[in-house]
Structure formats: C-alpha cells, structure tokens
N, C-alpha and C positions, 0 to 999 in steps of 0.2 A: 744623497749627493745630487742625483739627478733632479729631484723637485727643487732643491735650493738653486741650482744653476738655472733651472727653468724660470723662477720668479726674478732672479737677476737678469735673465735675458730680457723678459718683459719690461723691466725698469729701464734696462739699458736702451732697449729698442725706442722707448718713449723719449728718452734723453737724447739719443743720437738723432732722432727724428726732429727734435727742436733745433739741435745744434746745426743741422744739415740745412734747415731753413735759413740760417744766417750765413751758413758757410758757402751758400751758393754764389754770393757776389764775391766771397774771399777767395773761392776757388778760381774764379774768373780771374782775379788779380794776380794771385800768386800760389794758387794751388792748396785750396783749403782742405782740412782734415774732416769735416762734417759728412755725414750719411747723404746729405744732398748735394754734394759737390758735383756729382755727375760728370759729363764728359768734359768740363772745364777742369776738373781736378786732375784728369788724365794728363792735361797738358802742364800743370804744375807739379806733377809727381806726387799726387796725394795717395792716401791708403783708404779712400772711402769706398763705400759699398758699391758705387757706381763702377768701380774699376773692375773689368771682367776677370773671373777666377780669383780675385784677391779678397772677396766679400768675407770669406771665412776667418781671414788674418784678425779680424777684429774681435773674433768670439774667444772667450776663455779656452785655455789650452784642453781642459777637460771636456768641453763641450764639442770641440772640433771632431771628436772620436764618435759622437752620436751618430747612429745610422740615419737619422733625420737629416742631419746636417749633410751626410755624405750623398743622401738620395735627392736633395734639393738643388736644382740648377742656379737659384739665386736666392738672395737674402729676403725678397718678397714671399717667396713659397715656403721658406723655412719658417719666418715670423708668423705666416697664417697657421702654419701647423702648431705653433707655440700657442697661438691664441685658441685654437680648437682643443688643445690639451687642456688649457686653462678652464674652458668652458665645461669640459667633461668632468674635472675634478671638482668644479662647483655643484655637479649633480650627483657626484658619487656618494655612497653610503658606506660608512664605516662599519665592518662586521665586529659585533661585540666580543670581547676577548673573554677568556675562561673565569676572569674575575667579576664579569659583568653581573648586575642584579637582575631580578624579574622585570622591574620597571624599564630599565635600560634595554633590555631584549625586546620587550613590548614596544617600545618606542621605534626600535630599529624595524622590527616587522611592519609597523604602521607606515613608516616613512617608505620602506621598500615597497609596500603593496599600493601607496601612491604613485609611484614611479612605474610600477609593473602590476595593474590591477588584477590581472588575470592569474597572477601567481598566488598560491594558496599554501600555507603552513600545515604540516602535519599536526592535526590536534593531539593534545595531551587528554587522553581518554580518562585519565584518574581524576581529572579537574572538570567537572560537569560545565562550568561556565565557558572554559575554554573550548571544550568539545562541541558545545551548542552554538558558540559564535561561528565555528567553522562549518557546522551543518547548515546553518542559515546561509551562509554564503553559497553553499552547494544547492539550496532550494528550499529547505525546511522552513514552514510558515512559522510566523509567531505565535499563533494560536490555532485552534481546531477548524475555526471558520476559514482559514486559508485552504483547506482540502476541498478539492472539487468534489461535488455529489455524483456518485458514480451509479449507473443503471447496468443490469445485466439483461440481455434481450428485452429492453424496455421496461423492467421491472425495477421498482425503487426498492432499495434496502430500507427495512423498517426503522423509524427514528430511534428506537431504544438500541437497537444493534448498531446503527450508525455511530451513535454517542460513543458507544464502547470501542469501536473501532478506531476513530478518529482521536479519542484520548489516548489510546495505546501507541497510535502513530506519532503523535506529538512526543509523548515521553520518550519514544525509541529515536526521535529526530529524523524520521522519514521524510525524503523530500516529496514534493506533490507528485512528481513522476513516479518514484518508487511506490508510492502508497496507491497510486491509481492501477499501477500494474499488478500489485499484490491483491488488491480488492477484486479486480476483474477475474484474476484467475481463481481466487478461493471461492467468490460468490458464484462463478460459473460451475466449478466443481460440486458446491453445496446444491446448487439448483439442479444439476445432471442427477445427483444422488437423490434428491427429493422426488423428482420425476419417476426414477427407477423405483423407488420405494411406493409410491403411489400405485404405480403399474402392477407391482408385487402384491399389494394390499388387493387390489381389485381382482386379480387372478385367483388369489386364494379364497377371497369371498364367494366368486364365481362358482369355484369347486364345492365351497361349503353348501351353497344353495342347491346345487345338484345332489350332494350327498344327503342332506336333511329334507328336501322337497317341502312337501306341506307341513311337516312337523317343524319347520323353522320357527315360525312365529310363536306357537306356544312354548317352545323350547326357551327361546330369548326371553319371553314374558316371564316364565319361571326363574330364570337366572337373575333377572331384575328383581324379583320377589326374594329370591335367596340373598342376593346382596343387601338389599333395603333392610331385611328384617335381622338379618345377623350381624349388623354393623360393620360392612365391609369398608375399606378406605374409599373416600369420597371421589377420588380420581378415578378409581376402578368402576364404581357405579356410574359416574357421569359418562365415561367412555363407552359403556354398553347401553346408556339411555341415548347418547347422541350419535351411535354408529361409528363411532372411532374405534372400538374395540375389534381387533383382527380376528381372523378364523381361527388361529391356534389358542387364542385366549378363550373364545366362546367354547371350543371343544373341552378345554380343559375345566371350565365352569360347569359345562353339561355332564363331564365325567364325576365332578363332585356331587352332583344332584343325584346321579346314578348311585353313587356310593352310600346315600342315605337309604336305600331300600325302600320299605313301605311308607317311611316318613317323607318321602319326596313329593307324594301326592298333595300335601299341604300348600306346596308353592305352586301347583298347577290350577291356578283359578281362571279358567278361560270362559269366555261367553258361550252359552250353550245355543243350540239351534233356535230355541224360542226366545232367546235375548236374555234369559236368566244366566247368572254364573254359576258354573258347575265345577265341582271337585271331580277327580278321577272316579271316586267311588260311585257319586251320584250319575255320572255319564254311563258306568257299567251297568247300573240298575236300568237305565233307559234303554240300554241296549237289549238286556234280558227280556224286558217288557215287549220289544218290538219282535224279538225273535220268538217269544211265546205266544204272540198274537197271530194266528195262521191267517187271519183276515185282513192283516195289514198290507197296505199297497205295496210294501217292500217285497212281499213274497209272490206279488202277481205282476208279471211283466206286461200283461194287458191292460192293467188299471192305469188310467190317466195320471194318477199321483205317484207311479212307481219311480219315476225319474227324481223326483223331489225327496222321496222316501229313501233313495240310494244316496243322496247328497246329505241328508240327515244323519243316516247311519254313518258315513264316513267322517263327519264333524264329531260324531259322539265317540268314534274309535280314537280320533286324535286327541281327545281330552282324556279319555280312558287310558290310554296307553300311549302318552306323549313320547316315550323313547324308542317306540318301534315304528318301522315302516309300514304303512297301510297298503292293502291290497284290496280289490273288489270294489 
C-alpha cells in the first residue's frame, strides 16, 4: 500500500508542479489552486502547497499518516524524501523466494556482489565448482604458478618437492597466504629435524671411531665385501660405500661377520705391509715368522729398523685379527 502511494505521489508531484507553473498568474488574480500559487494563493483563499501548514491537505488521506509526512516541515522536504526512496528502490535487490531455482539464486548473488563487492557467500562444499569460485575470491590462485616460491633460511625447496606441494595446495584451494604460512612452518620443522639427525649421525660415528680405532677401515672393507658377494640390497651396499650408513648399521653388519666364525676371514682381504693383499691366515703366518726370527729388528729395540718393524707387526695383527683391539 505504501509503495503504491509512493508512486502516486511522485506522479502527483510532477503534475502539480506543472499546474503550479500555470497557476501562478491565476493565483494572483483569483486564488489559483496550483502548487506554484505561492503567496498570491493566500490572498485568494487557495489550498496550494505554498500555504503554510496546509500542504499536507493535498495528500491522500492514507499518506498523511506516514511518519515521513509528519516529520517534514514543508512539501519540498517531503518530496525530496520520496525521491530518495525511489532511488533506493531502483538499487534494491529482491531476495529469491523458496521456489527460486539455482540460476535465479546465482543471478541474485551476482547482482548483490556487484553492489557489495566485499560480501562473500558461504560456499557449497559439496559442489567443487562453487567452492572453488569462493576460494578464488579469498585468494586461491588459478594454477600452481600463482604460489610464491618459498625459501627457509635462504634454502630453496627442491623442484620435485615443490611441484608436489603446490599441486596439493591447488587441489585443496589454499590461498597464497595460507600456502606460504604452511610451507614456512613445515619446511622449517623439517630442516630443524634434518640438522638434528645430521648431528646425531656425526656423534654416533665419532663414538664408533673411538670404539673400533685402527680396526675400522678393515672392518668396513670386510663389510663391503660381505654385502657385495652375498647379493645384499643395492641401497644397503651403496650406503656403506658412500659413507651414509650409520654407526648402528655398521655394528650390526660387523656382528653378522663375527657370526660366520672361521669363514669370516675370506672377507678380510686387506693390503699387507708389503703392498700385497693378505687374508687373515697369511697375516698370521707372517706374524709367526717374525716372532720366530730372533734376529728380526722387531725384537731389538736398539736396531734402527725396530720402529718400522713394530708398525709392520701392528698392520699384520689388524689383518690377522680384524675383530679384536690391538695392543703393543
């Protein structure tokens, strides 16, 4: 009812404005009835809007009770309010009813967002297309190239790893800011863990070096022979050969060698003092030869060759008894 009266008022206002233009002279002569009758209309007893306090009399009875009418001191103020209301109606958006279809609702959302760009609808996560549309509004890029390359402590993430991370982020619809925060946190944690693992590895290897002493090299060489000749997994053999095998792995492999008893000697093919390769058995024979030769420099501390003879004997003992700590 109010809207109908509103449109009627606008029409009436335009019409009365026209009549008033003509009634100006009429009012001067005999009291015109136009809106423009002004002060002359007062003299002629007119009911025009220029008559103070009487401008509401020309309005429909139902309109006179509007609060806008009561609050307006004159017709000009009231009609300005009516014009503003019409302008707002032109910009209004009709909310779809319960019987509206998907296309109608989508058209409503689009129209609403044009007028309120910052407004965002709750996505329908059961509809991938609808959810992704909203996520892109929030900052999710169109493709993986939209994610900024992240460094942690100045270190680049490897390309293969980066490709996996950005693909997963795109599928999840992460915004650029969300992705950057996640990667910085995860990569930082991984890097810290990697540093700790490296330190742990170095500490354990240092302890093994003290434990095995001079026997470490022949033991590691025997372990390599064992792995190579028994068809061990390539990854395990490579880790021992390139020094990536940890102390616990080396200890375990050495215990496997010790478990072979007398057969373990076939894996200890170390280079002897003279440059030849010796098995533990040959090294043992060389030791007995030196011990049985009372004239050997090894037995005479005053002999100039005594020091060299002791070094040779130590080397022979390492090859003859690779699993034992040497003394003397």
